[in-house]
N, C-alpha and C positions, 0 to 999 in steps of 0.2 A: 567486409562486404558479404551480403547474404542474399540468396536468390531463391525465389519460390515460383514454381510453374503452376499455372491454373488451367492448363489444357485439358480437355478440348474447349472449355468455355472460358470466358472472361479474358484477362490480360496477364502478361508476365510482368513481375515487379522486381526491381533491384533497388535495395535500400542500403545506403552507405552511412555508417556511423563515423562522424568526425570527432574523435576524442579531443577535448581540450588538452589532455595530457600528452598528446602527440608532440607537443612543443617542448616537452621535458624528457630527460633521459630515463625517468622512472615515474611511477604514480605517486600521489600524495601518501603520506603516512599518518595514521591516527594511533596515538598511544592513550590507553585508558588504564589508569592505575587505581584500583579499587581499594578502599579503606581496609587496613589490616591485611592486605594481600589476599583477600577473599576472591573466589571465583563465582561467576554467575551459575546458579544451580536451579533456579526456579523462574517460571513465567508469571508467578503470582505476586511477587514483591520486588521493590527496587532496592539496589545497593548504591551507596554514595561513592563517587569516584572523581578523580581529576582527569580532565580531557585536554589533550594537546593535539593540534593539527599542524603538521609540517606540509605546507602547500607545494613544496618542491619547485619553487620559482614560478609556478603557474597561478596558484591561488594564494590569498593572504593567509599567513599563519594566525592561529588563535589559541588561546588557552582559557579554560573555564572549568567550573565544577559542574557535574552532571549527576543524574540518577540513571542506573542501567538495570535492565532485567531481560530475561529470555523472551522469545516470541516464537510464533509459528505453531503448526500442528504436525504434519508429517515432516516438516523441515527441521523441527527441534531435534537435535542430536544428543542432548544431554549435556552434563557439566563440562566434559572434556572433549566432546565432539565438535565438529564445525557447525556450531549453532548460530542462528540469527539473533539479533538483539534489538530491543527498543531502548532509546536513550532520550532523556528529557532534561532540558536546561531550566534553570530557575527563572530566567528572563528570555524573551524572544531574541534570537541571534540569527546571523546571516552566514553560516558556514558555506564556503565555496561561492559566495556571492548570490546565493539563492534567496527567495523571499523569506523574510523574517518569520521565525516560528520557534516554539519551544520543543516540539516533539519530532523526532527523526528516527530512522531505522538503519541498521547495518545488516544487509542481506548477505547470507553466506553463499548462496548459489552453489550448493554442494552437488545438486543433481547435474548429471552430465549434460553439457550444452546450454545450461541455463544462463550463464553469464552473457553470452551473445544474444540469446533469444530475448531475454528481458530488456537488454539495451535496445535491440531492434524494435521490440514491441512498443516501448515508451517513445522512441524516436518517431516511429510511424504514427503513434497516437497524437503526438504534438503536431506533426505535419498535417494530419487529418483534422486538427482542431477539435479533438474530443475533450470532454470536460474532465478537469482534474488529472491530467496525465503527469506522471512523476518524472523527475530528472534522475539520471543514473550516473553516479560518479565513482569510478574504480579507485579503491584505496588498498593499501597494505595495513592490516590491523594487528596491533600488539596490545595484549592485556597483561598487566603486571610485568612488562618487559619481555614476555614470551610471544613469539610470532604465531598468530592464529590463522593466517592465510590471506588470500585475496578476497576482499569483500566489495560490495557496492554500497555507497551511502545514498540515501534517498529520503523523500518526505514520508511521514506517517500518514496514511490515508485517513481522512476524517473531515468533519465540518470545521475547518480552520483556514486562516488566511493563506497559509502556504500549501494548502491542498485543494479542497473544494470550498471556495470563498463565498459562503452563504450564511445567513443568520440561523444559528442553532436554536433560537427560540421559536422560529416559524418553519423550520425545515427539518427533514429527517434523512439520515443515510441508513439504508437497509442493506443487509448482506444475505444473499441466498447461499447457505452453507450447511452441508450435512453434518458437520461437527456440532451444530445446534447448541452452542455453549454460552450464549449471552444471557444476561439476567431476564431481559424481556424478549420473548420469542413466541412464535406461533406457527402452526401448520395452516397453510392457506387453503381456501376453497376456490375452485373445485380441484386443483391440481395437487394438493398436499405438498406444496413447496415448503422447505424449511426456511422460514423468514426470521432473521435475527435483527433486532434494532441495534445497529452499530453505534450510531451517534445521533443526538446527544445521549449521554449516560443518564437515563431516567432515574437511576438510584441516587443521584446527587441531590443534596439538600434543596437546591434551587427549584427542583421539579417535584418535591414531595407532595405538595398540595394537589397537583393535577396530573401526576404520573399515570394513573390508571385511566383517566379520561383521554390523555394523549395516546396511550397505548391502544385504547379502543378505537380511536379515530384512525390510527394507522391501519389496524386490521380491517376496518370498514372500507377504507379507501382502496387498500390493496386487493381485497376480495371483490370489490366492485369492478376493478380493472380486469382481474383474471376471469371473472364471469363474462364481462363484455368481450374479452378475447376468445373465450370458448364459444360464445354465441355469435361471434363475428358481427357484433352490433355495437358500434359507437366507440370502440377502443381507440380509434385514430384521434379522437378528440381528447383522450385522457393521457396521451404520451407525446413526446417530442420525436416525431418520426425521423427527422433529419439527424438528431443526436444519436438515435438508436442505429441508424444506418452507418454512421461513422464508427460507432462502438463495435458493431457487428463486423464491419469490414476489417478492422484492425485485428480482432480476435480470429477471424477466418484466415487472415494473412499469416499469422504466426501459429496457426493450428492449435489454439488454446482449447484443450479438452475439458477444462474445469467448468465450462458452462453446462456440461452434460451431467455432472455429478449430482447437484451443482456444488461448487466450492468457490469461495472468494469472489463471488459475483456481486458487485455493488450497484446500487441504484438509489 
């Protein structure tokens, strides 16, 4: 249970997370055995591994081969630290009964308080009906037989059916992030926001013929919006105000400071 007071304005909220694992004596266990006993040491390339899920009587067990690599920026703790990981299956699967997908994440939640805050944030987001809210499943993670700690299993954010279910040929996911590390990125006008093209990956062969044209369209449309916002002229027609209200309320509820850097802010 988590409580947040908003006095002297607004309302007080209490949000309760009902873990599916409350019906079991312990959380599910994930074992990842990497080929040749190697350990994940990079965020740049995948290693092949075997994946086993013990649902602990709450979820279905499963076993498959995967690819695994590191993820995160400030959360990346190195090879032997409590680092987060991206995992990818060869075919779409439904671990924990979630929507089928190939790409998933194991989040380390090493920062103090992050396990509950992330769970509350995503639960509140789903209650509010925000777009693309993730599920949060607590697990015990073992790599090559060694216990790595308590992690959460969740969807990988992107334009895919188990995250934001839209057509990647006609839609774009942007990330406002000061790490500014995607292949296609630009500083917006007039606010100089660090805009990264997160999805689709315009470096893929399918986009080679018109990648630059698509990238220019993204810049033109984003700059048109921020200019309208600065001038307070017509921006309401260029955004979904209801969706933004829901998004902002959830971020305010959990006091998410990343909007101000900005970091990991998707649109």
